[in-house]
Every structure is written in structure tokens, then in C-alpha cells.
Wavefront OBJ file of the C-alpha trace (Angstrom):
o trace
v 114.580 141.158 99.474
v 117.564 143.383 99.298
v 116.287 145.400 102.297
v 115.706 142.323 104.247
v 119.195 141.029 103.648
v 120.625 144.364 104.507
v 118.733 144.274 107.742
v 120.129 140.744 108.584
v 123.604 142.040 107.657
v 123.213 144.861 110.151
v 121.773 142.708 112.941
v 124.128 139.990 114.104
v 121.903 138.918 117.042
v 118.868 138.328 114.814
v 121.260 136.551 112.283
v 122.480 134.312 115.099
v 118.958 133.661 116.312
v 117.676 132.704 112.821
v 120.645 130.490 112.138
v 120.211 128.606 115.401
v 116.548 128.029 114.446
v 117.431 126.978 111.012
v 119.872 124.406 112.447
v 117.225 123.098 114.889
v 114.650 122.641 112.140
v 117.177 121.100 109.764
v 118.133 118.494 112.410
v 114.602 117.085 112.190
v 115.516 116.112 108.678
v 118.669 114.229 109.176
v 119.066 110.705 107.654
v 118.865 109.164 111.194
v 115.670 110.988 112.192
v 114.004 110.261 108.849
v 114.930 106.596 109.049
v 113.409 106.268 112.495
v 110.235 107.937 111.352
v 109.951 105.496 108.154
v 110.758 102.533 110.560
v 108.000 103.606 112.632
v 105.419 103.858 109.853
v 106.610 100.391 108.846
v 106.295 98.958 112.366
v 102.858 100.350 112.693
v 101.791 98.889 109.213
v 103.059 95.590 110.280
v 101.461 95.701 113.789
v 98.171 96.822 112.094
v 98.351 93.990 109.582
v 98.982 91.511 112.390
v 95.992 92.876 114.125
v 97.772 93.859 117.289
v 97.106 97.665 116.951
v 95.052 99.899 114.555
v 96.839 101.820 111.772
v 97.694 105.407 112.886
v 95.204 107.936 111.699
v 95.993 108.993 108.106
v 97.752 105.785 107.056
v 96.081 103.136 104.844
v 97.326 99.703 104.808
v 97.018 98.138 101.453
v 97.084 94.483 100.250
v 99.894 93.172 98.159
v 98.683 93.554 94.518
v 96.331 96.554 95.393
v 97.031 99.769 93.391
v 98.626 102.375 95.587
v 96.637 105.610 96.062
v 97.646 108.024 93.238
v 99.204 105.247 91.176
v 96.823 104.618 88.275
v 97.437 103.583 84.656
v 99.773 105.828 82.904
v 100.705 107.563 86.050
v 104.004 105.805 86.448
v 102.798 104.600 89.776
v 103.425 101.353 91.353
v 101.531 98.427 92.897
v 101.988 97.166 96.504
l 1 2 3 4 5 6 7 8 9 10 11 12 13 14 15 16 17 18 19 20 21 22 23 24 25 26 27 28 29 30 31 32 33 34 35 36 37 38 39 40 41 42 43 44 45 46 47 48 49 50 51 52 53 54 55 56 57 58 59 60 61 62 63 64 65 66 67 68 69 70 71 72 73 74 75 76 77 78 79 80
């Protein structure tokens, strides 16, 4: 680890490239971006529930009162 850090300290071009990449990745986790992703999931769930479009692959729409996946008794989980 120390050698890697020494290498970064000695290489300002690499440091700048890594910093720019880190900022680009971090931008994908901003509150506005995450809020839009969550909103997209909610809209897809509502549309699927209304029968207008199928749920996206990997998403499971549950009925109100159904136990949510991974939320069994004693797990501290919730019900829909």
C-alpha cells in the first residue's frame, strides 16, 4: 500500500486521471441521480401493476400484505 501511494505521489498525471475517474463514478451516486433511478423503479412497478407494461427483468412486484423477499419472522423485515 505504501509503495502504491508513493507511486501516486510521484505521478501527478496518473493522480489527475484517477481523480477525474473517481469524480465521474461518484456523479452516478448523487441524490438527484439516485432519486431518478428510484422514481423509474416506482413508475415501472405502477405501470406493471396497471398492466400497461411488464415489470423490468429482475424486479418482482408484490401485493400489499405480502411478505417482502428476505423479510421473514425475526428478520426485522417489513411487509408490503
